[in-house]
Residue frames relative to the residue before (quaternion, step in Angstrom):
aa qw qx qy qz dx dy dz
M 1.0000 0.0000 0.0000 0.0000 0.00 0.00 0.00
N 0.3587 -0.7579 0.5041 0.2070 3.57 -0.75 1.03
D 0.7041 -0.4792 0.3243 0.4116 3.53 -1.33 0.26
K 0.6175 0.5607 -0.3501 0.4263 3.58 1.06 -0.71
A 0.6661 0.4924 -0.2994 0.4735 3.58 0.93 -0.88
Q 0.6481 0.5087 -0.3170 0.4698 3.58 0.97 -0.83
G 0.6504 0.5170 -0.3125 0.4604 3.57 1.01 -0.82
S 0.6369 0.5299 -0.3244 0.4565 3.59 1.05 -0.75
Q 0.6727 0.4856 -0.2989 0.4715 3.57 0.96 -0.85
L 0.6312 0.5193 -0.3332 0.4699 3.58 1.04 -0.73
L 0.6376 0.5245 -0.3185 0.4657 3.56 1.03 -0.81
M 0.6438 0.5173 -0.3166 0.4666 3.58 1.01 -0.82
L 0.6464 0.5220 -0.3120 0.4609 3.56 1.00 -0.85
M 0.6625 0.4955 -0.3020 0.4736 3.60 0.94 -0.86
L 0.6376 0.5278 -0.3238 0.4584 3.58 1.04 -0.80
L 0.6512 0.5101 -0.3108 0.4682 3.58 0.98 -0.86
M 0.6461 0.5147 -0.3192 0.4645 3.58 0.98 -0.81
F 0.6456 0.5171 -0.3201 0.4619 3.57 1.00 -0.82
V 0.6626 0.4989 -0.3036 0.4689 3.58 0.93 -0.91
M 0.6475 0.5220 -0.3211 0.4529 3.58 0.98 -0.81
I 0.6468 0.5046 -0.3137 0.4782 3.57 0.96 -0.87
F 0.6491 0.5284 -0.3150 0.4474 3.56 0.99 -0.84
I 0.6862 0.4855 -0.2835 0.4617 3.57 0.91 -0.95
F 0.7003 0.4556 -0.2765 0.4750 3.58 0.84 -0.95
G 0.6882 0.4868 -0.2886 0.4540 3.58 1.13 -0.52
D 0.6778 0.4537 -0.2904 0.5004 3.60 1.21 -0.29
P 0.3488 -0.7725 0.4874 0.2098 3.63 -0.39 1.16
N 0.6173 0.5552 -0.3527 0.4315 3.60 1.07 -0.62
I 0.6617 0.4837 -0.3007 0.4877 3.58 0.98 -0.86
R 0.6380 0.5228 -0.3293 0.4596 3.59 0.94 -0.85
S 0.6663 0.5062 -0.3041 0.4554 3.56 0.93 -0.90
M 0.6434 0.5247 -0.3217 0.4552 3.58 0.98 -0.82
I 0.6649 0.4938 -0.2982 0.4745 3.58 0.95 -0.90
A 0.6705 0.5137 -0.3008 0.4428 3.57 0.89 -0.97
L 0.6826 0.4824 -0.2949 0.4631 3.59 0.89 -0.90
S 0.6283 0.5338 -0.3390 0.4532 3.58 1.05 -0.71
L 0.7114 0.4383 -0.2568 0.4856 3.57 0.91 -0.90
N 0.5682 0.6225 -0.3807 0.3803 3.57 1.14 -0.59
S 0.6381 0.5353 -0.3306 0.4439 3.57 1.05 -0.72
V 0.6885 0.4462 -0.2708 0.5035 3.59 1.23 -0.44
F 0.7710 0.4042 -0.2045 0.4476 3.56 0.70 -1.11
Y 0.6297 0.5730 -0.3612 0.3805 3.59 0.93 -0.81
P 0.6880 0.4598 -0.3173 0.4632 3.66 0.81 -0.78
I 0.6989 0.4822 -0.2721 0.4528 3.59 1.12 -0.63
I 0.8366 0.0788 -0.0033 0.5421 3.60 0.73 -1.03
G 0.4683 0.6988 -0.4355 0.3205 3.59 1.24 0.19
F 0.1148 -0.8417 0.5141 0.1185 3.59 1.15 -0.73
D 0.5864 -0.6157 0.3437 0.3987 3.58 1.13 0.81
G 0.6443 -0.5581 0.3142 0.4179 3.56 1.14 0.59
N 0.4931 0.6934 -0.4136 0.3239 3.60 1.25 0.13
Y 0.7893 0.1987 -0.1007 0.5722 3.59 1.14 -0.56
P 0.0622 -0.8546 0.5145 0.0322 3.61 0.55 1.12
L 0.6092 0.5486 -0.3649 0.4413 3.60 1.06 -0.63
L 0.6467 0.5018 -0.3100 0.4836 3.56 1.02 -0.80
T 0.6226 0.5357 -0.3349 0.4618 3.58 1.05 -0.75
V 0.6590 0.4929 -0.3024 0.4810 3.57 0.95 -0.91
L 0.6247 0.5491 -0.3269 0.4488 3.57 1.04 -0.82
L 0.7084 0.4547 -0.2659 0.4699 3.59 0.79 -1.02
A 0.6392 0.5080 -0.3269 0.4759 3.59 1.02 -0.77
G 0.6383 0.5252 -0.3206 0.4626 3.56 1.04 -0.78
I 0.6303 0.5247 -0.3286 0.4685 3.57 1.01 -0.81
L 0.6541 0.5181 -0.3114 0.4547 3.57 0.96 -0.87
V 0.6624 0.5041 -0.3012 0.4652 3.57 0.93 -0.93
V 0.6724 0.4975 -0.2973 0.4604 3.56 0.88 -0.95
F 0.6501 0.5142 -0.3257 0.4549 3.59 0.94 -0.83
L 0.6692 0.4979 -0.3077 0.4577 3.60 0.87 -0.92
S 0.6697 0.4930 -0.3072 0.4627 3.58 0.89 -0.91
S 0.6692 0.4917 -0.2999 0.4695 3.58 0.96 -0.85
F 0.6455 0.5367 -0.3261 0.4347 3.58 0.98 -0.84
F 0.7171 0.4386 -0.2717 0.4685 3.58 0.79 -0.99
T 0.6033 0.5361 -0.3595 0.4684 3.59 1.10 -0.62
N 0.6802 0.4827 -0.2844 0.4726 3.56 0.96 -0.89
L 0.6221 0.5636 -0.3363 0.4269 3.57 1.08 -0.73
F 0.7816 0.3432 -0.1680 0.4931 3.57 0.92 -0.91
T 0.6477 0.5059 -0.3246 0.4683 3.59 1.25 -0.01
D 0.2407 -0.7385 0.6151 0.1354 3.53 -0.86 1.01
W 0.2480 -0.8181 0.5014 0.1333 3.57 0.00 1.32
K 0.6113 0.5478 -0.3607 0.4429 3.59 1.08 -0.63
A 0.6709 0.4845 -0.2970 0.4764 3.57 0.92 -0.92
M 0.6423 0.5145 -0.3242 0.4665 3.58 1.01 -0.78
G 0.6440 0.5228 -0.3178 0.4593 3.58 1.00 -0.82
K 0.6475 0.5093 -0.3123 0.4731 3.57 1.00 -0.83
A 0.6508 0.5133 -0.3159 0.4617 3.59 0.99 -0.84
Q 0.6614 0.4988 -0.3073 0.4684 3.59 0.98 -0.82
D 0.6416 0.5133 -0.3241 0.4688 3.58 1.00 -0.80
A 0.6549 0.5106 -0.3103 0.4628 3.57 0.97 -0.88
S 0.6529 0.5161 -0.3130 0.4576 3.57 1.00 -0.82
R 0.6630 0.4980 -0.3085 0.4661 3.57 0.95 -0.86
A 0.6493 0.5131 -0.3126 0.4664 3.57 0.99 -0.86
F 0.6378 0.5307 -0.3203 0.4572 3.58 1.01 -0.82
Q 0.6726 0.4901 -0.2957 0.4690 3.58 0.88 -0.94
K 0.6382 0.5317 -0.3259 0.4515 3.58 1.00 -0.79
E 0.6920 0.4822 -0.2777 0.4599 3.56 0.92 -0.95
I 0.6888 0.4762 -0.3017 0.4559 3.58 0.90 -0.85
N 0.6223 0.5209 -0.3425 0.4734 3.60 1.08 -0.64
K 0.6372 0.5262 -0.3156 0.4663 3.55 1.05 -0.83
A 0.6655 0.5048 -0.3014 0.4599 3.59 0.94 -0.91
R 0.6549 0.5081 -0.3136 0.4632 3.59 1.01 -0.77
K 0.6474 0.5121 -0.3202 0.4649 3.59 0.99 -0.78
E 0.7031 0.4475 -0.2583 0.4886 3.58 1.05 -0.78
G 0.4291 -0.7193 0.4481 0.3127 3.56 1.27 -0.22
N 0.3946 0.7170 -0.4736 0.3254 3.56 1.20 0.51
T 0.1884 -0.8370 0.5065 0.0860 3.58 0.14 1.30
N 0.6214 0.5414 -0.3513 0.4443 3.60 1.02 -0.70
R 0.6493 0.5097 -0.3076 0.4733 3.55 1.01 -0.86
V 0.6358 0.5312 -0.3241 0.4566 3.58 1.01 -0.83
K 0.6559 0.5157 -0.3127 0.4539 3.58 0.94 -0.89
K 0.6529 0.5097 -0.3157 0.4629 3.59 0.96 -0.85
L 0.6651 0.4999 -0.2993 0.4670 3.56 0.99 -0.86
M 0.6424 0.5323 -0.3307 0.4411 3.58 0.99 -0.78
K 0.6092 0.5395 -0.3523 0.4622 3.58 1.16 -0.53
M 0.6662 0.4886 -0.2927 0.4815 3.57 1.22 -0.53
Q 0.4892 0.7138 -0.4121 0.2853 3.58 1.21 -0.42
P 0.6443 0.5181 -0.3555 0.4361 3.68 0.85 -0.75
Q 0.6406 0.5207 -0.3293 0.4583 3.59 1.04 -0.74
I 0.6462 0.5105 -0.3147 0.4719 3.57 1.00 -0.84
M 0.6633 0.5009 -0.3021 0.4668 3.57 0.94 -0.90
K 0.6383 0.5272 -0.3271 0.4556 3.58 1.01 -0.78
M 0.6489 0.5181 -0.3118 0.4618 3.57 0.98 -0.88
T 0.6769 0.4911 -0.2875 0.4669 3.59 0.94 -0.91
T 0.6653 0.5119 -0.3032 0.4511 3.57 0.95 -0.89
E 0.6511 0.5236 -0.3164 0.4492 3.58 0.96 -0.84
S 0.6856 0.4774 -0.2926 0.4652 3.58 0.90 -0.87
S 0.6804 0.4817 -0.2928 0.4682 3.59 1.03 -0.77
S 0.6564 0.5426 -0.3215 0.4139 3.58 0.96 -0.85
K 0.5892 0.5862 -0.3743 0.4112 3.59 1.14 -0.53
M 0.5953 0.5756 -0.3637 0.4267 3.59 1.19 -0.40
M 0.5631 0.5924 -0.3904 0.4237 3.60 1.25 -0.18
K 0.5605 0.6440 -0.3826 0.3532 3.59 1.14 -0.54
P 0.6656 0.5090 -0.3414 0.4259 3.65 0.90 -0.72
M 0.4987 0.6888 -0.4322 0.3002 3.60 1.16 -0.38
L 0.6035 0.5555 -0.3598 0.4447 3.58 1.07 -0.67
F 0.6939 0.4576 -0.2722 0.4847 3.57 0.91 -0.91
L 0.6092 0.5475 -0.3517 0.4532 3.56 1.06 -0.72
F 0.6666 0.4966 -0.3042 0.4654 3.56 0.98 -0.83
I 0.6619 0.5289 -0.3097 0.4315 3.57 0.92 -0.91
F 0.7837 0.3471 -0.1682 0.4869 3.58 0.91 -0.92
I 0.7518 0.4492 -0.2341 0.4221 3.57 0.81 -0.98
A 0.6441 0.5406 -0.3383 0.4225 3.60 0.87 -0.88
P 0.6663 0.4842 -0.3285 0.4622 3.66 0.85 -0.78
I 0.6310 0.5240 -0.3453 0.4561 3.61 1.00 -0.73
F 0.6507 0.5066 -0.3146 0.4701 3.56 0.97 -0.84
I 0.6195 0.5290 -0.3367 0.4723 3.60 1.05 -0.73
W 0.6508 0.5099 -0.3193 0.4632 3.57 1.00 -0.80
I 0.6136 0.5470 -0.3533 0.4466 3.62 0.97 -0.77
I 0.6575 0.5003 -0.3083 0.4715 3.58 0.92 -0.89
H 0.6500 0.5096 -0.3098 0.4710 3.57 0.98 -0.86
F 0.6532 0.5272 -0.3099 0.4466 3.59 0.91 -0.93
L 0.7118 0.4470 -0.2625 0.4740 3.57 0.81 -0.98
G 0.6205 0.5685 -0.3397 0.4199 3.57 1.11 -0.62
N 0.6913 0.4563 -0.2743 0.4885 3.59 1.20 -0.41
L 0.5833 0.5815 -0.3740 0.4263 3.59 1.27 0.16
E 0.4770 -0.5964 0.5465 0.3438 3.50 -1.30 0.37
Y 0.7069 -0.4242 0.3232 0.4647 3.55 -1.27 0.09
Y 0.0871 -0.7920 0.6042 0.0078 3.52 -0.88 1.00
F 0.1558 -0.8036 0.5723 0.0501 3.55 -0.83 1.03
F 0.0377 -0.7854 0.6178 0.0075 3.53 -1.10 0.73
T 0.4205 -0.7089 0.5216 0.2202 3.53 -1.31 0.34
V 0.0967 -0.7618 0.6393 0.0393 3.51 -1.09 0.86
P 0.6966 -0.4996 0.2934 0.4232 3.62 -1.13 0.40
W 0.7592 0.3823 -0.2096 0.4833 3.59 1.08 -0.64
A 0.8045 0.1223 -0.0787 0.5758 3.62 1.21 -0.03
T 0.2478 -0.7373 0.6059 0.1670 3.55 -1.31 0.41
G 0.8033 0.2769 -0.2044 0.4861 3.54 -1.20 0.49
V 0.2873 0.7607 -0.5269 0.2474 3.57 0.97 0.86
S 0.3186 -0.7637 0.5346 0.1716 3.57 -0.79 1.02
L 0.5311 -0.6311 0.4665 0.3196 3.54 -1.05 0.76
F 0.7615 0.4339 -0.1910 0.4419 3.53 1.05 -0.81
D 0.4907 0.6248 -0.4578 0.3991 3.61 1.21 -0.07
K 0.3552 -0.7635 0.5100 0.1754 3.54 -1.10 0.72
V 0.1125 -0.7464 0.6533 0.0591 3.49 -1.22 0.74
I 0.8190 -0.1265 0.0296 0.5590 3.57 -0.44 1.25
L 0.7522 -0.4382 0.1969 0.4510 3.56 0.68 1.20
M 0.6877 0.4249 -0.2952 0.5094 3.62 1.22 0.11
S 0.4556 -0.6777 0.5063 0.2773 3.56 -0.95 0.90
N 0.6261 -0.5618 0.3889 0.3758 3.54 -1.21 0.59
W 0.6274 0.5419 -0.3519 0.4345 3.58 1.01 -0.73
F 0.6526 0.5059 -0.3186 0.4655 3.58 1.08 -0.72
L 0.6079 0.5349 -0.3489 0.4718 3.59 1.12 -0.62
V 0.6264 0.5180 -0.3273 0.4818 3.57 1.06 -0.80
Y 0.6443 0.5266 -0.3108 0.4593 3.56 0.98 -0.90
L 0.6645 0.4993 -0.3069 0.4637 3.61 0.92 -0.87
L 0.6363 0.5293 -0.3269 0.4562 3.57 1.00 -0.84
I 0.6474 0.5110 -0.3079 0.4742 3.56 0.97 -0.90
S 0.6705 0.5171 -0.2978 0.4408 3.56 0.89 -0.97
M 0.6864 0.4896 -0.2999 0.4464 3.60 0.88 -0.89
V 0.7035 0.4667 -0.2784 0.4581 3.57 0.85 -0.98
L 0.7307 0.4163 -0.2441 0.4828 3.57 0.70 -1.09
G 0.6141 0.5682 -0.3494 0.4218 3.56 1.03 -0.76
Q 0.6499 0.5129 -0.3164 0.4631 3.55 0.98 -0.84
L 0.6670 0.5020 -0.3013 0.4608 3.58 0.95 -0.88
I 0.6846 0.4873 -0.2889 0.4588 3.57 0.88 -0.98
R 0.6638 0.5073 -0.3141 0.4510 3.59 0.92 -0.87
Q 0.6584 0.4952 -0.3192 0.4685 3.57 0.95 -0.81
G 0.6397 0.5264 -0.3218 0.4583 3.57 1.05 -0.79
L 0.6818 0.4729 -0.2879 0.4781 3.57 0.92 -0.89
K 0.6156 0.5390 -0.3495 0.4564 3.57 1.07 -0.70
W 0.6441 0.5131 -0.3177 0.4700 3.57 1.02 -0.81
I 0.6567 0.5080 -0.3039 0.4673 3.57 1.00 -0.86
S 0.6347 0.5782 -0.3299 0.3923 3.57 1.03 -0.85
W 0.6239 0.5424 -0.3463 0.4434 3.60 1.19 -0.36
S 0.5919 0.5944 -0.3633 0.4054 3.57 1.22 -0.28
D 0.5846 -0.5749 0.4433 0.3622 3.57 -1.21 0.53
W 0.5807 0.5953 -0.3666 0.4170 3.57 1.10 -0.68
W 0.6980 0.4510 -0.2786 0.4814 3.58 0.89 -0.91
Q 0.6236 0.5484 -0.3491 0.4341 3.58 0.99 -0.75
N 0.6376 0.5150 -0.3242 0.4723 3.60 1.05 -0.72
I 0.6456 0.5041 -0.3169 0.4781 3.59 0.98 -0.84
R 0.6517 0.5325 -0.3077 0.4439 3.56 0.94 -0.91
K 0.6623 0.4976 -0.3058 0.4694 3.57 0.99 -0.80
N 0.6518 0.5114 -0.3182 0.4608 3.58 1.04 -0.73
I 0.6753 0.4739 -0.2954 0.4819 3.58 1.06 -0.74
R 0.7900 0.1130 -0.0252 0.6020 3.54 0.97 -0.93
P 0.1406 -0.8480 0.5054 0.0757 3.62 0.28 1.22
S 0.6391 0.5487 -0.3376 0.4202 3.59 1.18 -0.39
V 0.5150 0.6529 -0.4244 0.3583 3.57 1.25 -0.25
K 0.1586 -0.7840 0.5954 0.0755 3.56 -0.96 0.88
């Protein structure tokens, strides 16, 4: 990947971060997004505010699925695996040559280093592409979760190590509901990503991927 392509992706990333900061920092925009999504999500997973933990659970599942799906859609796991294998093999060989004091071997390997770095950079940089879709779909859902919980009274739940835990009490600057959300995201996200990664190796998924993104090679 040349410097121009890397610069374009960095510019896109900075632009997305700026837009995200702008949206999350403007209460009017947040309110507009939350109210728009509320008409869709509240009847489906709102449960009239009676089961906020279940709402957070289902919203978390939706966010994790969307993020995993778009990451899997734009990531060529086979190419990434080949790049990682090549990088590991390169490091193993160059370390072996240095330990043996084989300077000629080291020089030959160092000439191959730009190719290895290019292969690794290209496979990793493709993971930046889903960020646009992640922002479009995930950020609004997260804004809606905050809006939904903000309209609830104090809600208490029980965990194995405590009773009467409030969703809104904070632990190390994070609310309990956000800790629940993170736990859901980490556990389910790992399962969903591994499942999609396994599916992505199949010819069935490769055909779907080509139909959705015909330019992918």
